[in-house]
C-alpha positions as CSV (number, residue, x, y, z in Angstrom):
1,M,-60.8,-17.4,-29.3
2,R,-59.1,-20.0,-27.0
3,F,-55.7,-18.6,-28.0
4,Q,-56.3,-15.0,-27.1
5,P,-54.3,-15.2,-23.8
6,A,-51.3,-16.1,-26.0
7,L,-51.7,-13.2,-28.3
8,P,-49.7,-10.7,-26.1
9,L,-46.8,-13.1,-26.0
10,V,-46.9,-13.6,-29.8
11,F,-47.1,-9.8,-30.2
12,L,-44.0,-9.3,-28.0
13,L,-42.1,-12.0,-29.8
14,A,-43.0,-10.4,-33.1
15,I,-41.7,-7.0,-31.9
16,G,-38.5,-8.6,-30.7
17,F,-37.8,-10.3,-34.0
18,S,-38.6,-7.2,-35.9
19,I,-36.2,-5.1,-33.8
20,G,-33.5,-7.7,-33.8
21,C,-30.8,-8.3,-31.3
22,H,-28.7,-5.2,-30.6
23,T,-25.5,-5.3,-28.5
24,L,-24.8,-2.5,-26.2
25,G,-21.9,-0.5,-27.5
26,T,-22.5,-1.1,-31.3
27,R,-21.0,1.7,-33.4
28,N,-23.3,4.2,-35.0
29,Y,-21.1,5.5,-37.8
30,E,-23.8,7.8,-39.2
31,L,-24.2,9.5,-35.9
32,E,-20.4,9.9,-35.4
33,Q,-20.1,11.7,-38.7
34,H,-22.2,14.5,-37.3
35,I,-20.2,14.8,-34.1
36,P,-17.3,17.3,-34.3
37,P,-14.0,15.7,-33.3
38,E,-13.5,18.1,-30.4
39,Q,-16.8,16.8,-28.8
40,R,-16.0,13.1,-29.1
41,I,-14.9,11.3,-26.0
42,P,-11.3,10.0,-26.8
43,N,-11.1,6.2,-27.0
44,E,-8.9,3.5,-28.4
45,E,-9.6,4.5,-32.0
46,F,-9.8,8.3,-31.5
47,K,-7.1,9.3,-29.1
48,T,-6.1,12.9,-28.3
49,T,-3.0,14.5,-26.8
50,L,-3.0,15.4,-23.1
51,P,-3.0,19.0,-22.1
52,L,0.2,20.9,-21.5
53,Y,2.1,19.2,-18.8
54,V,2.0,21.0,-15.5
55,V,5.0,20.4,-13.2
56,E,4.2,19.2,-9.7
57,P,6.1,17.4,-6.9
58,P,7.8,14.9,-7.1
59,D,8.5,15.3,-10.8
60,I,12.2,15.3,-11.9
61,L,13.3,18.1,-14.2
62,L,16.3,17.9,-16.6
63,I,17.9,21.3,-16.9
64,D,20.6,22.0,-19.5
65,A,22.5,25.3,-19.2
66,L,23.1,26.8,-22.7
67,R,24.4,30.2,-21.8
68,V,26.0,30.7,-18.4
69,I,28.2,33.8,-18.5
70,P,28.8,35.5,-15.1
71,K,28.2,39.2,-14.8
72,A,31.4,41.3,-14.8
73,P,33.5,41.7,-12.8
74,Y,33.5,37.9,-12.2
75,R,36.0,36.6,-9.7
76,L,37.1,33.0,-10.0
77,E,36.0,30.5,-7.4
78,P,37.0,27.0,-6.4
79,L,35.8,24.3,-8.8
80,D,35.6,26.7,-11.7
81,I,37.2,25.4,-14.9
82,V,39.5,27.6,-17.0
83,Q,41.4,27.0,-20.2
84,I,45.1,28.0,-20.0
85,E,47.4,28.3,-23.0
86,S,51.1,29.2,-22.5
87,E,53.8,29.7,-25.1
88,N,57.6,29.6,-24.8
89,V,57.4,26.9,-22.1
90,L,59.6,23.8,-21.6
91,P,59.1,21.6,-24.7
92,D,58.5,18.4,-22.6
93,Y,56.2,20.2,-20.2
94,P,53.5,22.1,-22.2
95,I,50.8,24.1,-20.5
96,T,47.6,23.8,-22.5
97,G,44.1,22.5,-21.9
98,E,41.4,22.7,-19.1
99,Y,42.4,23.2,-15.5
100,Q,40.0,23.1,-12.5
101,I,40.6,25.3,-9.6
102,D,40.9,23.1,-6.5
103,A,39.2,23.6,-3.2
104,S,42.2,25.7,-1.9
105,G,41.7,28.1,-4.8
106,R,44.8,27.0,-6.8
107,V,45.5,25.5,-10.3
108,N,48.2,23.0,-10.8
109,L,50.4,23.8,-13.8
110,G,52.5,20.6,-13.5
111,S,55.4,19.3,-11.5
112,Q,57.9,21.7,-13.2
113,Y,55.9,24.8,-12.6
114,G,53.9,24.2,-9.4
115,K,50.6,25.7,-8.3
116,V,49.2,29.2,-8.6
117,T,46.5,30.7,-6.4
118,I,43.9,32.4,-8.7
119,S,40.6,32.1,-6.7
120,G,39.1,35.5,-6.0
121,L,40.9,37.0,-9.0
122,T,39.4,38.3,-12.2
123,I,40.4,36.6,-15.5
124,D,43.0,39.3,-16.2
125,E,44.4,39.2,-12.7
126,A,44.6,35.4,-12.9
127,E,46.5,35.7,-16.2
128,T,49.0,38.0,-14.6
129,A,49.5,35.7,-11.6
130,I,50.2,32.7,-13.8
131,Q,52.5,34.8,-16.0
132,D,54.5,36.0,-12.9
133,K,54.8,32.4,-11.8
134,L,56.2,31.2,-15.1
135,L,58.7,34.1,-15.3
136,E,60.4,32.6,-12.3
137,L,61.5,29.7,-14.5
138,L,61.1,30.9,-18.2
139,V,62.5,33.7,-20.2
140,N,59.5,35.0,-22.2
141,P,56.3,33.0,-21.5
142,V,53.0,34.2,-23.0
143,T,49.8,33.1,-21.2
144,T,46.1,33.4,-22.0
145,I,43.2,32.3,-19.8
146,N,39.5,31.8,-20.7
147,L,36.7,30.8,-18.3
148,L,35.1,27.6,-19.5
149,E,32.7,26.7,-16.8
150,T,31.8,28.1,-13.4
151,A,31.0,26.0,-10.4
152,G,27.6,27.6,-10.3
153,S,26.8,26.3,-13.8
154,Q,27.6,22.8,-12.7
155,Q,24.9,23.1,-10.1
156,I,22.4,24.3,-12.7
157,A,22.8,21.5,-15.2
158,G,21.5,18.0,-14.5
159,E,18.4,16.5,-12.9
160,H,16.5,18.3,-10.2
161,Q,13.6,16.9,-8.3
162,V,10.7,19.2,-7.5
163,A,10.6,19.3,-3.7
164,P,7.3,19.0,-1.7
165,D,7.2,22.8,-1.4
166,G,7.3,23.1,-5.2
167,M,10.9,24.4,-5.4
168,V,13.9,23.3,-7.4
169,N,17.4,23.9,-6.0
170,L,19.9,25.7,-8.3
171,G,22.8,25.5,-5.8
172,T,24.5,28.8,-5.1
173,Y,21.9,30.6,-7.3
174,G,19.1,29.8,-4.9
175,Q,15.7,28.1,-5.3
176,V,13.0,28.7,-7.8
177,Y,9.3,27.9,-7.4
178,V,8.0,25.8,-10.3
179,A,4.9,23.9,-9.1
180,G,1.8,24.4,-11.2
181,M,3.8,25.7,-14.2
182,T,4.2,24.4,-17.7
183,L,7.7,23.7,-19.0
184,E,7.8,27.0,-20.8
185,Q,6.9,28.8,-17.6
186,V,9.5,26.9,-15.7
187,K,12.2,27.9,-18.2
188,E,11.2,31.6,-17.8
189,A,11.2,31.4,-14.0
190,I,14.7,29.8,-13.9
191,E,16.2,32.2,-16.4
192,K,14.7,35.1,-14.4
193,K,16.3,33.8,-11.3
194,L,19.7,33.3,-13.0
195,D,19.5,36.8,-14.5
196,E,20.4,38.1,-11.1
197,Y,23.9,36.6,-11.5
198,L,24.5,35.9,-15.2
199,E,24.5,37.8,-18.5
200,A,21.4,36.8,-20.5
201,P,21.2,33.3,-19.2
202,E,19.6,30.6,-21.3
203,V,18.5,27.1,-20.2
204,I,16.5,24.2,-21.6
205,V,14.0,22.4,-19.4
206,D,12.5,19.0,-19.9
207,V,10.8,16.4,-17.7
208,S,13.1,13.5,-16.8
209,A,10.6,11.5,-14.7
210,Y,6.8,12.0,-14.8
211,N,6.1,11.3,-11.1
212,S,3.0,13.4,-10.4
213,K,0.3,12.3,-12.8
214,F,-1.6,9.1,-12.1
215,Y,-4.9,7.3,-12.6
216,Y,-6.5,4.7,-10.4
217,V,-8.1,1.3,-10.8
218,I,-10.5,0.6,-8.0
219,S,-11.9,-3.0,-7.5
220,D,-15.0,-3.1,-5.4
221,G,-14.3,-5.4,-2.3
222,A,-18.0,-6.3,-1.9
223,G,-18.0,-4.7,1.5
224,L,-14.7,-6.1,2.6
225,G,-12.6,-3.1,1.5
226,D,-11.9,-1.8,-1.9
227,Q,-8.5,-2.5,-3.6
228,V,-6.9,0.6,-5.1
229,V,-4.0,0.5,-7.6
230,R,-2.3,3.7,-8.6
231,L,-0.7,3.7,-12.1
232,P,1.3,6.4,-13.9
233,V,-0.1,8.1,-16.9
234,N,2.1,7.7,-20.0
235,G,-0.3,9.4,-22.5
236,G,-2.1,6.7,-24.4
237,E,-3.6,4.2,-22.0
238,T,-7.1,2.9,-22.4
239,V,-9.6,1.1,-20.1
240,L,-8.3,-2.2,-21.5
241,D,-4.7,-1.2,-20.7
242,A,-5.7,-0.2,-17.2
243,I,-7.4,-3.5,-16.4
244,S,-4.5,-5.5,-17.9
245,E,-2.2,-3.7,-15.5
246,I,-4.0,-5.3,-12.5
247,G,-4.0,-8.7,-14.2
248,G,-7.6,-8.6,-15.4
249,L,-10.9,-9.0,-13.6
250,S,-10.9,-10.9,-10.3
251,G,-13.2,-13.7,-9.5
252,Q,-15.7,-11.5,-7.6
253,A,-15.8,-8.7,-10.1
254,T,-18.7,-8.1,-12.5
255,K,-18.6,-6.5,-15.9
256,D,-20.2,-3.4,-14.4
257,I,-17.3,-1.0,-15.1
258,W,-17.2,2.7,-15.5
259,V,-14.7,5.6,-15.7
260,A,-15.2,8.4,-13.1
261,R,-13.6,11.5,-14.6
262,P,-13.1,14.6,-12.3
263,S,-14.1,17.9,-13.7
264,P,-11.0,19.8,-15.0
265,D,-11.9,23.0,-13.1
266,H,-13.5,21.1,-10.2
267,G,-16.7,22.9,-11.0
268,G,-19.0,20.0,-10.3
269,Y,-19.3,18.6,-13.9
270,E,-17.7,15.3,-13.3
271,Q,-18.3,12.5,-15.8
272,R,-19.2,8.9,-15.4
273,L,-18.5,6.9,-18.5
274,P,-20.0,3.4,-18.6
275,V,-17.8,0.6,-20.1
276,N,-19.1,-2.2,-22.2
277,W,-16.6,-4.9,-21.3
278,D,-18.0,-7.6,-23.6
279,A,-18.1,-5.3,-26.6
280,I,-14.5,-4.3,-26.0
281,C,-13.2,-7.8,-25.5
282,K,-15.4,-10.1,-27.5
283,Q,-16.3,-7.9,-30.5
284,G,-13.5,-5.4,-30.7
285,I,-15.8,-2.4,-30.4
286,T,-13.7,0.5,-29.3
287,A,-16.5,3.0,-28.5
288,T,-16.3,2.6,-24.7
289,N,-12.6,1.7,-24.5
290,Y,-11.9,5.2,-23.3
291,Q,-8.6,6.9,-23.3
292,I,-7.4,7.4,-19.7
293,F,-6.6,10.9,-18.4
294,P,-4.7,11.9,-15.3
295,G,-7.0,11.6,-12.2
296,D,-9.4,9.1,-13.8
297,R,-10.9,6.4,-11.7
298,V,-11.6,3.1,-13.4
299,Y,-14.2,1.4,-11.0
300,I,-14.9,-2.3,-11.2
301,R,-18.1,-3.3,-9.3
302,A,-18.3,-6.6,-7.4
303,S,-21.1,-9.1,-7.8
304,E,-24.2,-8.9,-5.5
305,L,-23.7,-12.5,-4.5
306,N,-20.2,-11.7,-3.2
307,R,-21.6,-8.7,-1.5
308,L,-24.3,-10.9,0.2
309,D,-21.6,-13.5,1.1
310,A,-19.5,-10.8,2.7
311,F,-22.5,-9.5,4.6
312,V,-23.3,-12.9,5.9
313,A,-19.6,-13.5,6.8
314,R,-19.5,-10.2,8.8
315,A,-22.8,-11.0,10.5
316,T,-21.8,-14.6,11.5
317,A,-18.2,-13.9,12.4
318,P,-19.0,-12.9,16.1
319,V,-21.2,-16.0,16.5
320,E,-18.4,-18.2,15.1
321,R,-15.9,-16.6,17.4
322,I,-18.1,-17.2,20.5
323,A,-18.9,-20.7,19.4
324,G,-15.2,-21.4,18.9
325,T,-14.4,-20.0,22.3
326,M,-17.1,-22.2,23.9
327,F,-15.8,-25.2,22.1
328,L,-12.3,-24.5,23.3
329,T,-13.5,-24.0,26.8
330,T,-15.4,-27.2,26.8
331,A,-12.5,-29.1,25.4
332,T,-10.2,-27.6,28.1
333,I,-12.6,-28.5,30.9
334,R,-12.9,-32.0,29.6
335,N,-9.2,-32.4,29.5
336,L,-9.0,-31.0,33.0
337,G,-11.6,-33.5,34.1
338,G,-9.7,-36.4,32.6
339,S,-7.2,-38.6,34.5
340,F,-3.5,-39.2,34.4
341,R,-2.5,-42.4,32.9
342,D,0.8,-44.3,32.8
343,S,2.7,-45.5,29.7
344,G,0.5,-48.7,29.7
345,N,-2.6,-46.5,29.7
346,Q,-3.4,-47.6,33.2
347,N,-5.5,-45.2,35.2
348,F,-3.7,-43.7,38.1
349,G,-7.0,-42.7,39.6
350,N,-6.2,-39.0,39.8
351,F,-9.2,-36.9,38.6
352,F,-9.7,-33.1,38.7
353,S,-12.3,-32.6,41.4
354,D,-11.7,-29.0,42.3
355,R,-15.0,-27.1,43.1
356,R,-13.8,-24.2,40.9
357,L,-14.0,-26.4,37.8
358,K,-17.6,-27.6,38.5
359,T,-21.1,-26.3,38.2
360,D,-24.6,-27.5,39.1
361,I,-23.1,-29.4,42.1
362,R,-25.8,-31.5,43.8
363,R,-25.3,-33.9,46.7
364,V,-26.8,-37.3,46.0
365,G,-25.5,-39.5,48.8
366,T,-22.8,-40.5,51.3
367,S,-20.3,-43.3,51.1
368,D,-19.7,-45.9,53.9
369,A,-16.6,-43.9,54.9
370,G,-18.8,-40.8,55.3
371,I,-17.6,-39.0,52.2
372,A,-20.2,-36.8,50.4
373,I,-21.1,-37.9,46.9
374,Y,-22.2,-35.4,44.3
375,N,-23.5,-35.2,40.8
376,F,-22.1,-32.3,38.8
377,R,-21.0,-30.9,35.4
378,Y,-17.6,-29.4,34.5
379,R,-18.0,-25.8,33.4
380,G,-18.7,-25.6,29.7
381,D,-19.6,-29.3,29.5
382,L,-23.1,-30.8,29.2
383,Q,-22.0,-34.2,30.5
384,W,-22.9,-35.1,34.1
385,H,-20.5,-36.9,36.3
386,Q,-20.5,-38.4,39.8
387,G,-17.7,-38.0,42.3
388,V,-16.5,-35.9,45.3
389,V,-15.4,-32.4,46.0
390,A,-11.6,-32.1,46.6
391,Q,-11.9,-29.2,49.0
392,E,-14.0,-31.3,51.4
393,L,-11.5,-34.2,51.3
394,L,-8.7,-31.9,52.5
395,E,-10.2,-32.1,56.0
396,T,-11.1,-35.8,56.1
397,H,-8.8,-37.6,53.6
398,P,-5.9,-35.2,52.8
399,R,-3.7,-38.1,51.5
400,A,-6.2,-38.5,48.6
401,V,-5.9,-34.9,47.4
402,V,-3.1,-33.8,45.1
403,R,-2.5,-30.2,43.8
404,A,-1.7,-30.1,40.1
405,A,0.8,-27.8,38.5
406,N,-2.0,-25.5,37.3
407,G,-3.1,-25.0,40.9
408,Y,-6.3,-27.1,40.7
409,L,-7.0,-30.0,43.1
410,M,-7.1,-33.6,42.0
411,V,-8.5,-36.6,43.9
412,N,-6.9,-40.1,43.9
413,Y,-10.1,-42.1,43.8
414,R,-8.2,-45.3,44.5
415,L,-7.7,-44.1,48.1
416,I,-11.4,-43.5,48.9
417,D,-14.5,-45.6,48.6
418,V,-16.2,-43.4,46.0
419,E,-16.0,-44.1,42.2
420,F,-15.6,-41.3,39.7
421,R,-17.9,-42.0,36.7
422,P,-19.9,-40.3,34.0
423,L,-23.7,-40.5,34.3
424,T,-26.3,-41.1,31.6
425,P,-29.3,-38.8,31.5
426,A,-31.5,-41.7,32.7
427,E,-29.5,-42.0,35.9
428,V,-30.1,-38.5,37.1
429,V,-33.5,-37.6,38.5
430,I,-33.4,-34.2,40.3
431,E,-36.4,-33.5,42.6
432,N,-36.8,-30.1,44.4
433,S,-33.1,-29.5,44.3
434,Q,-30.9,-26.4,44.4
435,P,-27.3,-26.1,43.4
436,V,-25.2,-27.1,46.4
437,R,-22.5,-24.6,47.5
438,N,-21.7,-26.1,50.9
439,G,-22.0,-29.8,49.9
440,R,-24.9,-30.5,52.3
441,T,-28.1,-30.2,50.2
442,K,-29.6,-33.7,49.5
443,V,-31.4,-34.8,46.3
444,S,-32.8,-38.2,45.3
445,I,-31.2,-40.4,42.6
446,S,-32.7,-43.1,40.5
447,Q,-32.3,-46.7,41.5
């Protein structure tokens, strides 16, 4: 019966060994077989495709114009490209190929034929104008013209960035609002706009640069400010990929990590998916290596010790600043209270004795020359000194007083019969004394 107190411990150990050691995040394959694929949370092993891409600023769209035929009657404009074929021309100077209408509205047929103005004309009218020009030099020229590309179609094709207002600019055809649309919807919106100017227009739209979809990796700063890194979504990233993008876990980070996933419809059903970092890294268990979706926040919590350290640092920072200021003040006053020395370290005898630099000034005696002697401390310093007050000597011994460059008064003690010296605590005995302001209150000193 003496071992009864140990029975609960033995019982707990027995339960522990019977249960075994289970690592958080271990796969339960039997359970997974009963979960429909559409209800599984996508992870490294079971990824899914992202929803239809929705165009937003500042995505860049690539638009290719397949069918751009102006509505009749179309009149040629500068920068249009036409194909001109002429027969019965000079053998060495053929007229065939593509010609672009210049900014002045003319096409250049070559040095032998000159330029012809065709801007503002229909295709038939332009053909007649070129024919008349050639008849000035040739006997029986035959000319045909075809419109290859309009200046407007050149403004349609190419890359177009979605502006902050959600519009894409199609040049002379105007602007089209595309924000919040899928690519198929963008195609329909652009073709509808072009239908005002073209016959049955047809375009192809793709995304050249996915600039509007991101996820975030947030590192807890333990109270000193969180670090946020924004990363683009490419479609297959996992938690492990996300943390590798920031160079791994920092020294103050813990393995308490989760994915905060906003609700798709912002209906208040946000998800928090805990991550088992050790299981992912050390055991290759993919269950919590979740696939990253646009808008996800991967949060890395800091350790409590770092949080406590940051709290102590914030709490002690003002005290440290005050102590540092006091130390600097004390050092400055001590320097002011020092003397000037020559290159041989010989004391010139000039000490700062300005009343403004001193505190606890107490008169302790009078010299043979009638100069008042005081005990005092420099402001911010605990050390007591004995000497004189420079302001008093201005009246009796002006030659002994020097004004330093900083404006404070110094005393050349070599010209008076008082010695400037530091005092030990045993030397100062203050009885019934008050701080002296006029240099006349007397106190006793030890012998």
